[in-house]
C-alpha positions in Angstrom: -71.6 7.0 -27.6 -70.7 4.8 -24.7 -70.0 6.1 -21.2 -67.6 3.8 -19.3 -68.2 3.0 -15.6 -66.0 2.1 -12.7 -67.9 -0.7 -11.0 -66.8 -2.8 -8.0 -67.2 -6.5 -8.4 -69.9 -6.6 -5.7 -72.0 -4.1 -7.7 -71.8 -5.8 -11.1 -75.2 -7.5 -10.9 -76.8 -4.2 -9.9 -75.4 -2.2 -12.9 -76.2 -5.1 -15.3 -79.8 -5.0 -14.1 -79.9 -1.3 -14.8 -78.8 -1.9 -18.4 -75.0 -1.6 -18.3 -73.1 -3.9 -20.7 -69.6 -5.5 -20.2 -66.8 -4.5 -22.7 -64.4 -7.5 -22.8 -61.8 -5.4 -24.7 -61.6 -2.6 -22.2 -62.7 -4.7 -19.2 -65.1 -2.1 -18.1 -68.9 -1.8 -17.8 -70.5 0.8 -20.1 -73.9 2.3 -20.8 -75.3 3.9 -23.9 -78.0 6.6 -23.7 -78.8 9.4 -21.4 -81.8 7.7 -19.6 -79.7 4.7 -18.5 -76.8 6.9 -17.6 -78.9 8.9 -15.1 -79.5 5.6 -13.2 -75.8 4.8 -13.1 -74.2 8.2 -12.4 -72.6 6.9 -9.2 -70.4 4.6 -11.3 -69.2 7.2 -13.8 -65.4 7.7 -13.9 -63.8 10.7 -12.2 -60.2 11.7 -12.7 -58.2 12.4 -9.5 -55.3 14.7 -8.7 -52.9 12.5 -6.7 -49.5 13.8 -5.9 -46.8 11.1 -6.4 -46.0 11.0 -2.7 -49.7 10.2 -1.9 -50.1 7.5 -4.5 -50.0 4.6 -2.0 -52.7 6.3 0.2 -55.0 6.9 -2.9 -54.5 3.3 -4.0 -55.3 1.9 -0.6 -58.5 3.9 -0.6 -59.6 2.4 -4.0 -58.1 4.8 -6.7 -56.9 3.1 -9.8 -54.2 4.0 -12.3 -55.0 4.4 -16.0 -51.8 3.3 -17.8 -53.0 4.7 -21.1 -54.1 8.2 -19.9 -51.4 8.2 -17.1 -53.9 9.4 -14.5 -55.6 8.2 -11.3 -59.3 7.7 -11.4 -62.2 6.2 -9.4 -66.0 6.0 -9.5 -68.1 9.1 -8.8 -69.4 7.4 -5.7 -65.9 7.0 -4.2 -64.9 10.5 -5.3 -67.6 11.9 -3.1 -66.6 9.8 -0.1 -63.3 8.2 0.7 -61.3 9.8 -2.2 -62.8 13.3 -1.9 -59.5 15.0 -1.0 -58.0 13.9 -4.4 -60.8 15.6 -6.5 -59.6 18.8 -8.2 -61.0 21.9 -6.6 -61.8 20.1 -3.3 -61.2 22.3 -0.2 -61.2 20.5 3.2 -62.6 22.0 6.4 -59.0 22.2 7.7 -58.0 24.4 4.6 -61.0 26.6 5.3 -60.0 27.0 8.9 -56.4 27.9 8.0 -57.7 30.4 5.4 -60.0 32.1 7.9 -57.2 32.4 10.5 -54.9 34.1 8.1 -57.5 36.8 7.3 
C-alpha cells in the first residue's frame, strides 16, 4: 500500500533520495513500506480543521485544499509548526489560560 506525501518542491530531491517515488497521475510523492515511511514521516499528509472564515489564513500559511475529499491538508511537518492551530484537538496556550481563569 502506498502512503502519499506532501512535499514542497525544495524538498523533492531529499525525499527521492530517501526512496519516495513520484506518481504522475496524483501528482504526489509516495512511499511503499514501513521502513521507508519512518524516514519520511515529516512529509505524511495531515487533515486540518479550517473554518471557512479562516481559509485565507490557512492557505497563506501553506495549507492545501483537496477537491476530491473536500478538506484542507498539509504535511505533518507544517502541522506541527505554522499550521498547528488548525489540527483537530489542538489547544493553544491562550485557550489554556482562559480555561484556568474560568475555574
